[in-house]
Legacy VTK file of the C-alpha trace (Angstrom):
# vtk DataFile Version 3.0
C-alpha trace
ASCII
DATASET POLYDATA
POINTS 192 float
133.544 39.815 75.307
136.312 39.698 72.676
135.881 36.016 71.789
132.134 36.558 71.615
132.767 39.361 69.078
134.877 37.041 66.906
132.368 34.195 67.216
129.564 36.492 66.044
131.618 38.164 63.285
133.868 35.252 62.248
132.804 35.091 58.594
133.153 38.852 58.031
136.496 38.987 59.902
137.773 36.011 57.884
136.826 37.661 54.582
138.380 41.011 55.573
141.729 39.540 56.642
142.393 36.333 54.699
143.981 38.079 51.696
145.936 40.809 53.507
149.631 40.808 52.532
151.829 40.541 55.627
155.038 39.593 53.767
157.195 42.502 55.095
156.544 41.175 58.624
157.091 37.526 57.601
160.481 38.469 56.167
161.681 39.994 59.460
160.412 37.070 61.555
161.531 34.213 59.321
165.156 35.462 59.271
165.306 34.140 62.849
163.568 30.775 62.281
165.559 27.709 61.193
164.590 25.957 57.982
161.608 23.616 58.581
161.343 25.052 62.123
158.219 24.729 64.278
156.099 27.893 64.576
153.180 28.602 66.926
150.623 30.835 65.192
149.205 32.320 68.389
145.807 33.863 67.689
145.753 32.696 64.079
142.429 34.293 63.067
141.648 33.271 59.480
144.676 30.949 59.275
146.248 33.078 56.527
149.683 33.174 58.183
149.581 29.472 59.113
149.016 28.593 55.469
151.809 30.931 54.331
154.321 29.482 56.816
153.342 25.935 55.784
153.907 26.874 52.117
157.462 27.925 53.091
158.089 24.465 54.581
157.637 25.223 58.300
155.742 23.035 60.749
152.915 25.126 62.210
150.739 24.690 65.288
147.783 27.091 65.234
145.548 28.343 68.008
142.798 30.899 68.443
140.441 31.825 71.267
137.284 31.963 69.143
135.548 28.655 68.362
134.064 30.021 65.129
137.418 31.393 63.935
139.004 28.003 64.739
136.419 26.245 62.542
137.004 28.607 59.608
140.804 28.516 59.999
140.819 24.687 60.242
138.797 24.475 57.052
141.059 27.002 55.293
144.399 25.505 56.400
143.277 21.854 56.222
144.663 21.230 59.707
143.355 21.297 63.260
143.371 24.680 64.987
143.477 24.470 68.786
140.741 26.465 70.523
142.761 27.971 73.372
142.874 31.214 75.315
146.380 32.627 75.841
145.864 32.161 79.585
145.419 28.380 79.025
148.706 27.790 77.163
150.789 24.968 78.663
153.233 23.978 75.905
156.663 22.479 76.496
159.551 24.480 74.929
158.985 23.013 71.444
158.706 26.084 69.228
161.441 27.749 67.183
159.171 30.754 66.737
155.924 32.300 67.954
153.905 34.504 65.633
151.394 36.717 67.495
150.113 39.144 64.882
147.361 41.420 66.246
146.374 38.884 68.903
148.102 39.675 72.217
146.546 43.146 71.994
143.363 41.583 73.458
145.119 40.483 76.680
144.497 42.894 79.599
147.504 44.538 81.263
146.916 42.606 84.520
147.376 39.293 82.607
149.876 40.161 79.837
153.033 39.323 81.857
151.650 35.903 82.825
150.724 35.222 79.179
154.136 36.341 77.880
155.859 34.092 80.408
153.754 31.140 79.175
154.729 31.954 75.586
158.395 32.367 76.527
158.311 28.955 78.240
156.944 27.475 74.979
160.002 28.653 73.017
163.252 26.757 72.598
166.447 28.596 73.590
167.181 31.267 70.966
163.580 30.973 69.759
162.073 34.115 68.229
158.760 35.809 68.850
156.962 38.434 66.788
154.030 40.419 68.178
152.064 43.435 67.023
149.785 45.837 68.863
147.708 48.852 67.943
149.863 51.924 68.520
148.995 54.079 71.512
148.370 53.973 75.242
144.657 53.107 75.321
143.367 50.137 77.305
139.736 49.098 77.437
136.758 48.242 75.255
136.630 49.523 71.693
133.884 48.421 69.274
132.935 45.320 71.248
136.499 44.071 71.851
139.066 44.583 74.595
142.290 46.299 73.499
145.617 46.881 75.227
147.636 49.279 73.020
151.405 49.822 73.159
154.037 52.260 71.958
157.549 51.163 71.000
158.810 52.216 74.452
156.092 50.425 76.418
156.462 47.254 74.297
160.265 47.220 74.761
159.846 47.751 78.513
157.291 44.914 78.824
159.176 42.315 76.771
162.477 43.223 78.491
160.864 42.712 81.923
159.898 39.170 80.866
163.536 38.483 79.948
163.335 38.612 76.158
166.151 40.128 74.128
164.818 42.860 71.837
165.877 42.384 68.210
163.838 45.076 66.544
160.763 47.295 66.851
159.072 49.231 64.075
155.895 51.143 63.328
153.727 50.104 60.396
150.432 51.140 58.842
147.463 48.795 58.809
147.642 46.584 55.708
143.848 46.304 55.352
142.108 48.349 52.705
140.574 51.515 54.124
142.534 51.221 57.393
145.902 52.535 56.163
145.814 55.451 58.653
145.881 53.079 61.647
149.336 52.591 63.180
150.771 49.381 64.631
153.814 48.736 66.796
155.721 45.575 65.863
158.264 43.864 68.098
160.643 41.025 67.357
162.341 39.367 70.332
164.338 36.252 71.158
164.547 33.996 74.201
168.151 33.917 75.480
LINES 1 193
192 0 1 2 3 4 5 6 7 8 9 10 11 12 13 14 15 16 17 18 19 20 21 22 23 24 25 26 27 28 29 30 31 32 33 34 35 36 37 38 39 40 41 42 43 44 45 46 47 48 49 50 51 52 53 54 55 56 57 58 59 60 61 62 63 64 65 66 67 68 69 70 71 72 73 74 75 76 77 78 79 80 81 82 83 84 85 86 87 88 89 90 91 92 93 94 95 96 97 98 99 100 101 102 103 104 105 106 107 108 109 110 111 112 113 114 115 116 117 118 119 120 121 122 123 124 125 126 127 128 129 130 131 132 133 134 135 136 137 138 139 140 141 142 143 144 145 146 147 148 149 150 151 152 153 154 155 156 157 158 159 160 161 162 163 164 165 166 167 168 169 170 171 172 173 174 175 176 177 178 179 180 181 182 183 184 185 186 187 188 189 190 191
């Protein structure tokens, strides 16, 4: 359902997100990533963040679950974007950081722990992970996509259960024009 939505709306989604400024979130995340470190952009969408991290000198591997988004992001970033569902991830622990901006929120609650364990296994020791979710306690279909919302407390509980160390959580407003009233929960964790 969700990937089908992005396949059908890829061009519009790309145009609505490619120029959104996420620098406050980059700043928090990149404090924990070594210079020239390797980042997994997990659910990269338009490829905006991949391109930004590359411009800062990081090595970036990008993935997305939507074939159409992968095509647009590959074209935009001038590098291959892996077409992968979170459930299919099988990376060795090669990443210094994982960036999951507004992507894990599409993973249902009965699969999120398995997915987070796969991501954790992809991180080097002391590797950092950033994730963001729509703020709330809703789970289910909303406007043609599946959403699994979190609060700060529920996000901390989930990531702690997986064995991550919690560095920071914060609430932010949506950075897209016309969506400023929407709240997001952001979490920054490290693998011990």
